[in-house]
LOFINU-250692 format. One record per residue (C-alpha): x, y, z; residue in three letters. Coordinates in steps of 0.001 Angstrom, whole numbers, padded with zeros to 6 digits, always signed. Example, Ala and Ser with C-alpha at 12.3 -4.5 7.8 and 13.67 -1.06 7.14 Angstrom:
BEGIN
+012300-004500+007800ALA +013670-001060+007140SER 
end
This chain:
BEGIN
+053532+032139-164428MET +051056+031774-161576SER +050037+034757-159454ALA +051821+035414-156214LYS +050079+034342-153035ARG +050870+034799-149354VAL +050864+031827-146991ILE +051535+031491-143261LYS +051284+029117-140326GLY +050938+025385-141007ASP +050756+025900-144761GLU +054042+027803-144779ALA +055654+025221-142504LYS +054559+022359-144757ALA +056011+024090-147805LEU +059310+024782-146059ILE +059633+021189-144863LYS +058872+019856-148335SER +061580+022101-149757GLN +064057+020947-147116LEU +063350+017327-147994ALA +063714+018025-151725ALA +066971+019950-151417HIS +068433+017540-148851GLY +067587+014610-151104GLY +069059+016445-154083GLY +072408+016881-152348VAL +072551+013213-151362LEU +071524+012048-154848ALA +074187+014201-156484MET +076938+012922-154179LEU +075757+009301-154453ALA +077138+009114-158011ARG +080767+009441-156903TYR +083390+007166-155380ARG +083839+008128-151756ARG +087628+008327-151360ASP +088093+009876-154773ASN +085453+012545-154159ALA +086871+013415-150729VAL +090382+013801-152164ALA +089226+015918-155121ALA +087040+018204-153037TRP +089701+018443-150340HIS +092201+019687-152931GLU +089603+022158-154206THR +089042+023481-150690ILE +092747+024239-150339ARG +092665+026229-153581GLY +089594+028186-152489VAL +091022+028908-149023GLU +094281+030129-150547GLU +092328+032262-153016PHE +090538+033950-150088ILE +093591+034376-147872ASN +096270+035325-150404LEU +095067+038892-151055PRO +093641+039419-147568GLN +096565+038284-145443PHE +099402+037194-147732GLY +100157+040533-149383ILE +101543+043478-147426SER +101859+045732-150485ASP +098553+047679-150522LYS +098977+048772-154133ARG +099451+045176-155271LEU +096461+044038-153224ARG +094217+046799-154570ASP +095302+046027-158132TRP +094647+042330-157649LEU +091165+042931-156253TYR +090086+044978-159266THR +091063+042399-161911ILE +088058+041490-164041ARG +086870+037882-164235LEU +083991+038608-166595ASP +083225+037300-170063GLY +086126+039214-171583GLY +088572+037472-169282PHE +086995+034076-169944LEU +087275+034602-173709ALA +090960+035543-173520ASN +092432+034819-170073PRO +096072+034646-171188GLY +097231+038262-170766PRO +095562+038761-167378THR +096639+035358-166132TRP +100250+036069-167111LEU +100149+039517-165486ALA +098925+038006-162207VAL +101548+035268-162261ARG +104306+037815-162896ASN +103046+040109-160122ALA +102918+037289-157575LEU +106070+035414-158544THR +108325+037240-156071HIS +105834+036798-153239HIS +104644+033181-153355PHE +105871+029757-154361GLU +104848+028490-157819PRO +102315+025952-156515ALA +100402+028659-154633VAL +100368+030921-157681ILE +099215+028031-159872GLY +096270+027262-157596ARG +095344+030942-157357PHE +095233+031455-161104THR +093250+028230-161606ARG +090608+029439-159157ILE +090481+032689-161163MET +089506+030670-164226LEU +086980+028548-162331TYR +085406+031635-160728ALA +085087+033320-164110SER +083518+030258-165748ALA +081101+029703-162864ILE +080159+033366-162644GLY +079365+033476-166349ASN +077371+030248-166083ALA +075357+031664-163178PHE +074644+034807-165221ALA +073509+032795-168262GLN +071129+030726-166133HIS +069966+033788-164184ASP +071019+032253-160879GLN +072200+035657-159743GLY +068842+037316-160412GLY +067554+036807-156872HIS +070912+036228-155188ARG +072869+039505-155199PRO +075767+037821-153347ALA +076784+036111-156594ILE +079316+038631-157911THR +082242+036752-159377LEU +083113+039362-162005ASP +086237+040603-160158THR +088769+038935-157883ILE +087382+040955-154973ARG +083872+039803-155771GLY +085019+036197-156081ALA +086853+036382-152725VAL +083719+037708-151035ASP +081573+035089-152729TYR +083789+032171-151701PHE +083896+033528-148146GLN +080096+033544-148096SER +080034+029896-149214ARG +082811+028576-146942ARG +080426+026914-144531ARG +078631+025125-147361HIS +081848+024031-149057ILE +083186+022436-145855VAL +079790+020918-144974SER +079739+019206-148347LEU +083138+017650-147564LEU +081757+016298-144272TYR +078764+014812-146117THR +080805+012856-148678MET +081668+009820-146488PRO +077944+009484-145736TYR +076589+009968-149245ALA +079208+008948-151825CYS +078606+005347-152910ALA +078892+005314-156703GLY +081517+004496-159310ALA +081892+007878-161024GLU +085256+009589-160609VAL +085221+013213-159482LEU +088264+014872-161017LYS +089960+017685-159051PRO +089824+020071-162000TYR +086077+019444-162388ASP +085064+019481-158728ALA +084302+023180-158344LEU +082314+023526-161554THR +080376+020316-160763VAL +079599+020889-157081LEU +079327+024655-156705LEU +076034+024869-158666PRO +074605+022281-156253GLN +075805+024380-153331ILE +074115+027402-154861GLU +070889+025570-155672HIS +070414+023359-152612SER +072958+023906-149830CYS +072307+027613-149337THR +068580+026873-149581ALA +068787+024272-146802ILE +070351+026775-144410THR +067866+029457-145456GLY +064821+027227-145020PHE +065948+026168-141530HIS +066180+029857-140629HIS +062697+030395-142062LYS +061308+027648-139830LEU +062836+029383-136802ALA +061396+032727-137928LEU +057975+031158-138442LEU +057976+029673-134945ASP +059289+032868-133334ALA +057243+035547-135136LEU +053400+035405-135253PRO +053281+037598-138380ASP +055793+035604-140439PHE +054576+034900-143991THR +055864+033589-147310LEU +055092+035171-150653GLU +055035+032246-153093VAL +055134+032033-156896ASP +056572+029697-159540ASP +060120+030944-158904ILE +060306+030529-155160GLY +059204+031793-151756ALA +060066+035227-150385MET +060020+035515-146583ALA +058532+038520-144813SER +061418+038526-142315HIS +065107+037616-142464GLY +067687+036402-139993PHE +071451+036622-140400ASP +073605+034967-137746THR +077027+035909-139151LEU +079371+038845-138535ASP +081485+040687-141095ASP +083464+038448-143450TYR +080832+035735-142801PHE +082379+034827-139438LEU +080554+033183-136553GLU +079976+035628-133662PRO +082111+035192-130542GLU +081904+036736-127102ARG +085425+038122-127491ALA +087273+037019-130618SER +091044+036898-130765ILE +091038+039840-133204HIS +088959+041957-130832VAL +091174+040952-127906MET +094253+042090-129819GLU +092596+045364-130824GLU +090977+046344-127526LEU +093062+044453-124944ARG +096370+044093-126764GLY +098310+045854-124021GLY +097306+043158-121539GLN +098536+040251-123684ILE +102077+038920-123366VAL +102831+037748-126885ARG +104743+034464-127058PRO +107829+033873-129170VAL +106600+032722-132560MET +108138+030358-135072GLU +109332+031964-138317PRO +106958+031477-141241LEU +107692+031008-144912ASP +106003+034068-146495PRO +105778+032234-149830ARG +103194+029828-148361LYS +099623+030651-147358ILE +099203+027787-144873PHE +101768+025813-142870SER +102128+023651-139801THR +104312+026353-138228ALA +101414+028798-138532GLU +099140+026276-136799LEU +101614+025895-133925ARG +101865+029672-133650ASN +098084+029872-133516SER +098024+027502-130529ILE +100538+029722-128731LYS +098647+032904-129560LEU +095258+031577-128438ILE +096747+030407-125149GLY +098497+033735-124514ALA +095484+035856-125501THR +093124+034169-123063TYR +095639+033176-120388GLU +094158+035688-117942ALA +090939+033655-118011PHE +092673+030354-117312GLY +092529+028972-120840LEU +095993+027415-120639LYS +094786+024723-118257ASP +095249+020991-118656SER +092348+020480-121107ASP +093310+023178-123615PHE +096997+022332-123278SER +096222+018668-123954ALA +094150+019592-127021MET +096947+021843-128259GLY +099491+019042-127896MET +097179+016675-129771LEU +096803+019116-132651VAL +100588+019480-132821ILE +100894+015681-132914ALA +098347+015486-135741PHE +100147+018221-137681ALA +103311+016089-137770ARG +101447+013928-140263HIS +100745+016868-142582ALA +101502+016451-146277ARG +102469+019489-148315ASP +101948+021658-145209GLU +098159+021234-145488TYR +096628+017747-145761PHE +096610+015519-142668VAL +096094+011777-143133GLU +096623+009306-140287ILE +096181+005543-140166ASP +093191+004759-137923LYS +095226+002527-135597THR +097906+005209-135243LYS +095265+007882-134673PHE +093630+005939-131831LEU +097049+005292-130302ALA +097709+009056-130257ILE +094436+009600-128403LEU +095292+006943-125822ARG +098814+008268-125304ALA +097620+011422-123493GLN +096241+011293-119942ASN +094135+014460-119602GLU +091121+013703-121816LEU +089032+010561-122198ASP +090042+008839-125500PRO +086497+007801-126425GLU +085153+011269-125737GLU +088037+012711-127726LEU +087237+010496-130689GLU +083663+011805-130714ARG +084986+015351-130523LEU +087577+014891-133265LEU +086013+012533-135816VAL +082881+013487-137726ASN +080069+010968-137581GLU +078792+010509-141154PRO +075438+012201-141578SER +073333+014320-143933ASP +074112+017802-145163TYR +071936+019799-142743ALA +073523+018080-139740THR +076989+018751-141115ASN +076425+022492-141398THR +077166+022611-137671ASN +080029+020103-137607ALA +083353+021156-136107TYR +085128+017804-135875GLN +088322+018161-137918PRO +088632+014536-139099PHE +086654+012534-141647LEU +086500+008774-141105ASP +087478+006869-144258LEU +087553+003430-142645GLY +091216+002549-142416ASP +092333+006174-141936ARG +091166+009616-140903VAL +091797+012761-142952VAL +091802+016456-142110SER +093673+019640-142968ASN +095458+022481-141214ILE +092449+024810-141412ASN +090038+022273-139935LEU +092421+021645-137033LEU +092656+025401-136430SER +088860+025671-136595ARG +088578+022993-133917LEU +090911+024944-131619LEU +088796+028082-131869TYR +085601+026124-131252SER +087160+024293-128296PHE +088387+027621-126917LYS +084926+029184-127136ASN +083214+026281-125386VAL +085978+025961-122792HIS +085871+029638-121827LEU +082135+030118-122232GLY +081139+028676-118854SER +083708+030669-116887ARG +082121+033536-115001ARG +085228+035709-115061ARG +085454+035468-118831PHE +081736+036204-119225GLN +082094+039388-117157ILE +085187+040630-118980HIS +083738+039707-122364ALA +080775+041931-121465GLY +083095+044888-120851PHE +084935+044155-124103ILE +081628+044132-125988PHE +080766+047528-124531GLU +084091+048818-125858ASP +083276+047342-129278MET +079993+049251-129341VAL +081713+052484-128208LYS +084304+052073-130958ARG +081632+051565-133593ASP +079547+054509-132377LEU +082594+056785-132528SER +083260+055652-136098ARG +079644+056509-136976MET +080047+060028-135643GLY +078379+059735-132235PHE +079914+061463-129223GLN +080476+058681-126702VAL +080116+060007-123168ARG +082218+058913-120205ASP +079303+057830-118067ILE +079269+054584-116123LYS +077242+055451-113012ARG +074786+058132-111961ILE +073505+057985-108382ASN +074779+054398-108155ARG +072831+053415-111255LYS +075001+051752-113911GLU +074841+052429-117655PHE +076573+050441-120384ASP +077093+052925-123223VAL +075832+056485-123429VAL +076305+058600-126543ALA +074851+061836-127873THR +074123+063164-131329ASP +072304+066309-132435GLN +070908+066955-128978GLY +069639+063407-128448VAL +070874+060986-125790ILE +071395+057395-126982PHE +071279+055020-124010ASN +072464+051601-125128ILE +072369+048360-123180GLN +074972+045847-124434CYS +073961+042199-124112LYS +076545+039451-124681ASN +074366+036383-124053ASN +075717+033388-125958TRP +073376+031604-128367ILE +074016+028167-129873ASP +072906+028635-133479PHE +073448+024955-134259SER +070142+024389-132460LYS +068315+025999-135408ILE +068884+022802-137401GLU +069156+020240-134620THR +066724+021392-131880GLU +064663+024244-133277ARG +062069+024196-130465ASP +064840+024639-127886LEU +066370+027492-129883PHE +063018+029259-130235VAL +062258+028941-126505ARG +065660+030375-125570TYR +065274+033132-128155ASN +061871+033989-126675ARG +063364+034246-123180ARG +066104+036570-124424LEU +063621+038792-126278VAL +061522+039071-123093SER +064633+039830-121049TYR +065671+042561-123479TYR +062156+044062-123365ALA +062379+044244-119562ARG +065811+045860-119838ALA +064412+048560-122138LEU +061496+049182-119762LYS +063929+049545-116877LYS +065945+052147-118780GLU +062816+054190-119468LEU +062373+054550-115728GLY +065919+055884-115319ARG +066143+058277-118235GLU +065687+061402-116080GLN +069118+060696-114580LEU +070652+061030-118039LEU +068644+064158-118857LYS +069803+065871-115681ASP +073413+064752-116139LYS +073747+065854-119769LEU +071296+068747-119843GLY +069365+067301-122784LEU +065669+066558-122996GLU +065403+063663-125465ARG +066520+060092-124705VAL +066213+057020-126929VAL +066930+053555-125603HIS +068372+050552-127440TYR +069594+047058-126673VAL +072481+045827-128840VAL +072764+042031-128765SER +076161+040517-129563ARG +074499+037294-130699PHE +071560+037845-133064PRO +068043+037264-131781VAL +064746+036989-133649ILE +062337+039699-132558GLY +060034+042463-133735ALA +061161+045336-131486ASP +063192+047885-133518PRO +064852+048999-130274ALA +066634+045625-130087VAL +069483+045681-132594ILE +071634+042691-133436ASN +075314+043633-133394TYR +075844+042477-136983ASN +073355+045221-137905GLN +074739+047931-135649ILE +074848+050257-138672GLU +071118+050648-138088ARG +072077+053152-135376LEU +073471+055381-138102ARG +069993+055815-139585SER +068521+056050-136082ALA +070501+059296-135643ARG +068386+060866-138383VAL +064984+059726-137123THR +065631+060136-133385ALA 
end
């Protein structure tokens, strides 16, 4: 093994780019072996199983004791050697809750997760990736959640890359493709983040040896449960503004299914009602909602959507609110490489004579369309800022801070003020939207915008320093610490700027303040 060495600047950038090329080429070479339509169908079926595996214990089970029991089931080597008793116990426990097909897919993913987890352990793939913990159902759920983006991105890449004659069988797909996701797909995302860190931070370095490259800094863009950050998500709206939402009448759902077209239609209603005060239910969103409902009529087995290309284009032309050509670009993924597809939100894959999608991808489109549609509206931006302040207050209270009811002192406004152990915590809440897709597609633009935000946050902190006597006089305390909490993560070196997905850092700040 060669000695470790530290590199930076152009040398680090050259290494990162060479790794991106190698991993990107590896993904394309692996997919090139398979027949396109066959691979898409097999991986699509696998995705349904994985999504059900994630959602069944989280949202499909109301019995807490059953859910807790399910989460603790071992998927280690002992299970793999003799899965029968555990498998039968799970099937029996779920039989009164879900239809047989759902249970069958769930128990198959248990076996796959166990086999893959043991294979990772044998090849030491988990040695430097602590997220690989497939030894319990809970660990497997968390792991698959962390790889959702990569799993879907691989589906998008198949029409572009698959050109061979080898048949990808549905029961082999996860064990064949997941190691490639672990080896290359996660690396591609990580190396793009490293390029952004290198451009944004003058002291960024890589520690390199025969095993890999360890970065001096990290950057995580995702919230809890590996979700993309939003200005005001539907879950936060329900929690903090639920009393202002008039809930629509929902269609009844079959509790024995995890996904259904009725659930998708209910989701359209709920999104519209939740953000109605901000004008979301206008002609554009209503037209998109009606289109999604029309697409869902073609659903097979309450999940897969496959529409003849001619019929699909006719559906687009039948509505009058949105331009059909623009809609096609918005709805149908343009075949491209893996890195590009990590930011894709188009729900349909183009397979020549037909387009294919699924219920989850259609729902994902609606949320993306909602975010873009509302994002430019000033009224929503203002209210989302207030909602974010309430999120921070909620989190501070949970951490044991005493949140003070202070909004203005001598006509000077404050976002969130809290106290702990005789120290005043003055927190500015910033809800400036950042397009993280630019990290892969237009890194220079992302870095420039990130730099502007970091400078803006530094000025905000300096401004608060000049006003801290107001807080001292108001609260009768002598020590004030100032922080900016950014809803959307930024890359910076100032410890007083905290990304919201790391708000727990304020817990340790209580000790050192």
